[in-house]
N, C-alpha and C positions, 0 to 999 in steps of 0.2 A: 778444555780448561787451560788457563794461561797464568804464568807467573806474573804478578804486577807489583805488589808492594815490596817484596824482597825475595831473594832466592829461596825457593822451597815454599813460598806462599802460593797456593793455588785457590782459585775461586771457581764455583760451579754454577752460580746463578747471580741474577742481579741483586737479590737481597743480601747475599753473602758479601758482595762487593760494597754495597751500601754501608754494611755494618763494619767490616773489617778495614776497609780503606778509608772511607769518609767519616766513619764514627757515628752514623745515625741509625736508630733503631727501626724506623719506618719511613715510607715514602710520604710525600705530601700531595694532597689534591690528586691531580691526574698523572702524576709522575710515574706511578707504577704501570698504568695503562699505556703510556707513551713508550716507556723503556721496553715493556714486553712486545709491543707492536714493531719497534725498530729491530730489536734483537731477532724477531721472527722474520725479518726481511722486508717489512713494509715501509712504504715512504710515508712521511708525516709533515704537516705544516702546523706548527705550535705557536700559539699566541698565549704568552704568560707574562704578567706584569713584572717589572723590574724587582728583583728580590724574591721571586716566586720559585727559583730553583731551575731555570732553563738549562744550565750547563750540565747538570746530572743527567738530563734527557738524552744527551749525546755521549757524554763521558762514560757512563756505565755500559751502554751498548758497545762502545769502543773497546772496553776492557773485557767484555764477555765474548764477542764475536771474534773469530780468528782474523788476524790481520791488524792493521794500523788504522786508527780513526783519523781522518783528514778534516780539519776544521777550517772553513773559509771565513776570515774575519777581516774587517776593514781597520782593525784597531792596532796598527803597527807599533804605536808608542806604548801599548800595554801588553804586547805579547810576551815580553820578558817576565812581567810580574805574573801573567797567567800561567806561564810554564813553571816559574818558581814555586807558585802555589801548589801546582800538581806535583812537582818534584818533592816538595815538602811532604806530601802524602805517600811518597814512594812510587808514583806513577812515572813511567819514563816518557817524558814530554819534550819536544823540541819544536823550533819554529824556523821558517825561511822567510826573510824579508830583506828589504834594502839596507837595514842598519847593520847587517853582518859583513865582515870581510870574506874574502875567498876561502880561507882556510876554515872558517866557522861554518860556512855553507857546505863545504865539502864534507866535513865530519858529520853534519846533520844528515846530508844526503846519504852517506854511507850507512849511517845507523838505521835509516828508513829502509834502504834497500835490503839490509841484512836482517830486518825484523827486529831490531833492537830498541824500537820505539813502541809506545802504546798510543800516542797522540801526536800528530804533526799539525802545527798551525801555519796557515798560508794566508798571504794578503791576496786579495782577488785578482790584482794585475798580474801576479806570478803565473796564473792559469792561462794567460794569453801567450805564455812562452812555451814554444815546443820542447824546450829542455825540461820544464817542469812537468809536462804531460808525459814525456818519455820517462822521467824518474818514477812517477806514479805507476807507470806500466811495468816497471821493473820489480815493484813490491807487491804485497797483497794489502788491499784496502778493505777494512771492515765496514766502515760507515762514512758517508760524506755528510758532514754537518755545515750548513750555511747560516752563520750567526748574523743578527742584524738584517734579517732578509727584507725588511721594509726598504733597504737601500736600493732595491731593484725597482721600486715604483718611480716611474719617470718623472712625474710631477710632484713627488713627495718631498718631504722636509729634509731628507738626508740622502738624496739620489746619488748613487755612485755608478757611472757609466760602465765600469768594469764587471758589475754584477750582471749585465745583460749578456755577458758571454758564458755564464755558468751553466747554460743548458749543455755545454759540452760534457758535462759530467755524466749526464744520462746517456748521451750519445755514445761516449767511449766505454762506460762502465754500467751497462743497463741492469746488471744483476746486483749492484751494490746499493743498499738501501740509502736514501737520502732524507735528511731531516732539516727543514727550514725553520728558523725560529725568530721571533721578534716579540717586543713588548707591546707594540702599538700597531693596530691595523683595523680599519673599518671593514665592512663586508666587500666593499669595492676594491679596496687595497688588497685583501686576501685574494680576490680573484685575479688581480693583476700579478701578484706574486706567483700564484699557481701557474698562470698562463706563461709568464716570461721564463720560469725556472723549469717548465715542462713537468709540473707536479700536479696536473689536472686530475690524476688518478689518486693522489695522496689522501690519506685520512686527515681531517682537520681536528685539532684539539684546541678548544677555546676555553681558557680558564677564567675565573672570576677576575674582573678588572679592578675590583674595589681594593683600595689600599686604606683600611680604616684607620691606621695609625697616623695618616697625614691629615693635618688641619688645613683646609683650603681657605684663603682669605684674599679678597681683592679690595684695595683701598683707593679712594679718590686721589688722584696724583696732585701733590702740592709740595714742591721742592723734594723730589723723590730721594735724593742722597741723604737729606736730613731725616726723612721718614725711615730710610733703611737704617741709619745710625741709631735712631730711637728703637727700632726693632731689635737690633743686635744688643744694645745696652740693657734693655729691659727684659728681654726673653731669651736671648741666645748669647749671652756673655761667655766667652771662651769656647764656643761651639764651632765645629767645622761646618762650612756651608759653601753654597755656589751662588753667586749673583750674575744673572745674565743681562748683558746690555747688547743693543742692536749693532752698534759701530764700534770700531777699534779705538777710535778717539774717546768715546764714552767709557770704554773699559779702562783706559789709562787714567782718565780724570777720576773715575769712580774709586779705582785702587789707590791712587794718590790721596784722595779725600779721606778714605778709611784710615790709611796709614797715619795721616796727619792728626786723626782723632783717636789714635791709640789702638786700632784694630789691625792685627797682623793679617795683611791682605797681599795678594799677588795677582798681576794681570796675566791674561792668556788669550792670544788671538793669532791669526794666521800671518799677521805682519810682523810678528817677533821672530827673531832668528830661532832656527830649529833647535839648537842646543838650549837656548833660553826656555823655550817652551817645554822641552823635556826635563830640564832642571826644576821648573816650577811644578809640573805634573808630579814629579817624583817627590818634592817636598810636600805636596798636598796629600799624597798617599801615605807618606811615612811619618808625618808629624801631626800631632794633635792640635785642634783649635785653629787651623788656618782657614781663611776665607779666599776663595778663588773667584776672582771677577773676570768674566769671560764672555766671548761671543759663543754662538752655538757650535763653534768649532771644538769645544771642550765638552766632555762629559759622557759620550757614548762608550759604554763598556766599563765605565768606572766602577770598580767593585768595593770601593770604600763603604763599609757598612754603616758608620756612625755619622754621616752626613746629617745634620739636625735640621737644616733649612735649605730651601731653594727659593731665591727671590728674583723676580722679574722686574726690572725698572722701565722695560719697554715691552709693548704688546707682542706676544708670539703671533706668528703668522697663520697658525692652525692649532685645532684642538689636539691633533696627533703630536705635534711638536711640544705643546704645553704639557700633555701627559707624559711624553717621553722624558722631558727635562725635569718636571716636578718629581717623577718617579725615582730620581737619583737620591732623594731624601729618604731616610728611614728604612734602608734595606734590611736592617736588623730587627725591624718590627716595633721599635720604640717610638714614642710620640715625636713627631716632626712637623715642621711648618712649611707649606707652599704659599708664599706670600707675593703679591703683585700690586704694583702702583700703576693705575690706569686713568687716562685722561683724554680729552678731546684731541689733543695734538697727535696722539697715538693712532686714533682713527684716520685723521686727515693724512698722516705720514703713510700708513699701510695702503690706503686708497691710491695715493699718488704713486707708490711703488708699484702697485699692480697695473696702473695705467701705463707706467714706463717700462714695464717688464717685457723681456724677450719672449718670443713665442707668438702663436696666432691667437685669435679671438677665443677659441675653444680653451686654450690654456689660461687665458685671463679669466674666463668664466669659471674655471676650476678654482683659481686662486681666490676669486671673489666668494665662491661658496665656502671655501675653508675659512676665510676671514669672517663671513656672516656667522658661521657657527661659533667662532671664538668670541665675536662680539655678543652673541646671544648668551653665552656663558657668563660673560662679564656683567651683562645688564639684567640678568634673571633676578626676580624677587623670590624665586623658589630655591629649594635646596640645590646647592652648586654640584654636590656629588651625584645626586640623582640625574642632573642634566648631563653631567660628564659621563656617566655610565651608559645613559641612553644613547649618547652619540656613537658609542661602540656596540650598540644593539643589546645592552643588558638592561633589563627592567630592575628597578628597585621600588619596592611597595612602600617604604617608609623613608622619611627624612632622616638624614644621618646624625643630626645633632652634634656634628663636628666640623661645621664650616661656618663662615660668618653669617651667612643668610639664616642659618638655623640658630646660631647663638644670639644674633641680634637682628630679628627679622625686619627688613626694610619695608617701607610703605610705598604704595604707588598712587598716582593721582591722574585725573583726566586732564591731559595736556593738549586736548584738541584745539582750543582757542588759542593757547600759546603757539602751537605748531602753525596755525593759520596766520597769526601775526607775523611770525618769522618767515614763513614762505612767502607772504604777501610783500614783505620788505625785499626779498630777493627779486621778486617779479617786477616791482616798481623801479628798482635800480637798473634792471636790464631793459625794461620796455620804455620807461620815461627818460632815462639818462644814458642808456646803452652802456652801462657800467657793471662791473662785477667786483666783489669785494670778499675779503676773508671774514672770519668769525668776529674779530675784534671790532671792526667798523660796523658790521651789522648790529652787534650788541650796543654800541654806542648810540646808534640811531634808535634802537628800540627803547633804551633807557633814557633818551632825551638829553644826551650829553653834548654840550656844545663845545667840542674839542677843536683845535686848529684845523684838523683834517675834516671834521664835519662841516666847518664854516667854509673852508677852502672850496669844497664840492657842493656847498649849499644844500646839504642833506637835511638841514633843520627846516627846510621848506616842503619836505615830502610829507604826505598825509599820514604816514605811519611813524612820524618822529614823535617819540615819547610814549607810544601806545603800550610799551612793555615796562614801564616804570615800577610796576607791582612786583617784578622779579629781580633779584640781585644778579650781578655779573656772573657769579658762580652758578646760579640756577639757570641762566640763559646758556651758559657753556654746557651745562648738562642737557638742556633741551636739544642743542645743536648736536651733541655727541650721540644722543639717543636717536635723533632723526637720521643721522648718518648710519647708525647701526641698523635702523629699520629700513634703510634705503629709501627713505622719503626725501633725502637730501643727498647731494653728492659734491665731490670737489673735482677741480680741473686745473690744469697748468701748474707751472712751477711755484706759484704763490698761494696755492691751496684756495682759490676763490670758490665760493658756494654757488652751486647751481641746482636747479630743479631736476627731478627724475621723472620717469613715466608715471610713477605712482603718486607724485605730488598732487596732481589734479584731483585725486580722490579725497584728499583732505581739504582742498580749496573750494570744491563745488558748494554751491549755496544750498541745494537740498540734499538731505541725508548725507552729510559728509562723514568720511571715515573717521572713526573714533581713534584717538591716539593716546594709549596708556603709557605713562612715563614713571620711571623709578624716582622716588624722592631723593634729592641731593642731600647728603648728610651735612650738618653744620660743620662737623669735624670728623676725622677718621675714627670709626668705632674700635675700641680695644677689645680683644676677646674677653668674653665673660666667663669662659670655662676652658679648662685644659682638655687635651685629647682625651677621648673616652677610653683610650687604652692606657692612660697613666696609672690608673688603679691596678690594671692588670700587671703593668711593669713592676709596681711596687710589691705585688704579690710573688712575682718571680724571684725576688730578692728581699728578704726582711731587712728592715733598717739597720739591725745590728750587724749585718753582713757588709755593709758599705765600707768600713775601713779594710776588711779582708779584700774586697773587690779592688780597692785602690792599691793595696799591696801587690795584688796579682798584675794589675795594669802597670805598675812601676817595673815589676820583673819583666813583663813582656816588652815594655819600651827599651829597657837596657839590652835585652836579648836581641831585639830587632836592630838596635844600632850596631851591636857586635857583628851580626850577620848580614847587615846592610840590606834589610828588607822591610816591607810594610808590616806594621805590628799585626794587622788583622790576618796576615798570611799564617802567623804562628797560631793564634786563636782569636776568634771574634769575641767582642765584648759579651755577646749572649752566652757563650761557652763559659767565659770567666765568671759571669754572674751566677750560673748554675754551680760552678765550683765553689764560689764564695758562699753560696746558700748551703750547699751539702757538706762542705769541708771534709772531703774524703781524707782518710789517714793512710790508706795503702793504694798500690797500683791497681789492684783488682777493683777497688771502689771507684777510682778515678776512671778506669775504663768504662765504667757505666754511664759516664756523663756524655750527653749528645754532643758531637763534634769532636770527640777524642777517639781518633782511629788508631789502628796498631802502630803505624809509623810514628805518629806524634807521641803516643804514649811511650814508646821506646826512646825517642829523642829528648822529650821535654818532661816526661812524667815525674822523675825524681825531683827535678828542679822546681816544678810546681808544688810538690809535697814540701819541699824546703821552705818555699815562700810562704806556705800555709803555716808552717810551724814556726816561722820567724815572728817574734814579737815586735810591735812598733817601738817599744822602749829600747830596743837593741840598736837603735840608730834610725829614727823615723825620718830624719833628713834624707835618708837614702831612698825613701819611698815616695818622693815628690816626683809625679809623672810629668 
């Protein structure tokens, strides 16, 4: 048994730690099984969606087993907040990374060596240093936790080369249990994680990937920044959210556009000065209602529970990346939105990036498979959630009724003739004129438009000129996009010219051509017809009359967070404040029964919470504006 929360507090088992330190009455899902397995000395590979409670799976074994839990994390910018959150619970936590000066590192190292820490966070690159390995050898390690373990997948979306050296942990400390954790991994990625980290004998724990509180929607791209602004104004006014863009320049332009239109937004990308990035991240974590516009350099490990939306204005490269990024919304279980604007240029751009990517042909084939799966998700006429879960090997028998294809089912049509017309146009340009063009010129030819460029190249004399007048420009762009998605068409070169693929001939053959089913292009982006299916559940968690009390508690929390210079959710999550507002406890004993109120937080904030509950709005309601 070890003292963890305060001098004299001893814990004898995992459930006691859960209740007394973290303030929860019971484990969720497979947490208990994982914790017991690691406490017993077993290695584990854990897949659990964002917000599912992965951290408890290594924090509790670290507190129960003798020694210090060592957590390997790539999230240097977030280590301070992670340690602050644990210290708030009375857990003795520290970190070692490049942000510290010599004296800070020395103090942390001394605390580890003398057994005065419960958890030590390390950046993976530090384990390449002999000095770090020597330090770990001078203390007693209870557990090695490898967080964000998908970073070891060499061709994955978040690959970090330093993760490849983490097999040293097993080699140097074979008796110390290791637990590798990630929110996203296919079966192939799980095998790669196990092999590269020498966890082939580890027990695998795969949780339910479904996040039912997230509503998945993919809209046709048509001026995406204005589409985003409409989403924020109509559905997420004043909400915190993340907007992902592919390039640094688009991050800057989108953030400026939002600010110019009255949205409090900040940019984040690797080209910004390190101090600026840190300041923007800190503001996002500590303030309410900020929108972060970022490249994928931002977001991993972000614990902010009240992110209400994640928007993509560019196509993600893989389903793994998309799931990881959208999973940053709604960690608190409340209704949230994953929204994407998607169009033809996204497909062309991603195909070009793969063609120009570093690596061998096998690597490019892997990237193509990832993109194909992402395109299939975008183009499906079935339930998006069902397809998303199936990608990770999870069957779902029923449609979710909480994605756009469930709420406003799209139609499909037989596009075989349209595909033949388009592919024939590409063939004739190549064979008769030795020419290749992009989508715009092909559509003008099909639509019979006598543009200056059409007349310059005498394309109005082609036999296919005007054969596609029955479809609009937007519909033809949809045909091209979907043929690219189905690999019946491809792009090449810097200008994205359209070329045939090996499969194109199956559609063009005269006898028994391959049928091409296409998704009907909407005339305009469909608005959601229903709120998240968990909205009623959320209302049940807190009755309407408790809303003013909840807002008072949030105001108290915001003021306390400012005084202590920490993120508000480190004090209490919104979910805990909702429970307090609904129950309105009048004593510390009653408050202690609220989930999320552990002994340390009860001692530190309990009376202040009771005072906030007892305070009437009329005594100065202006003080309670969050």
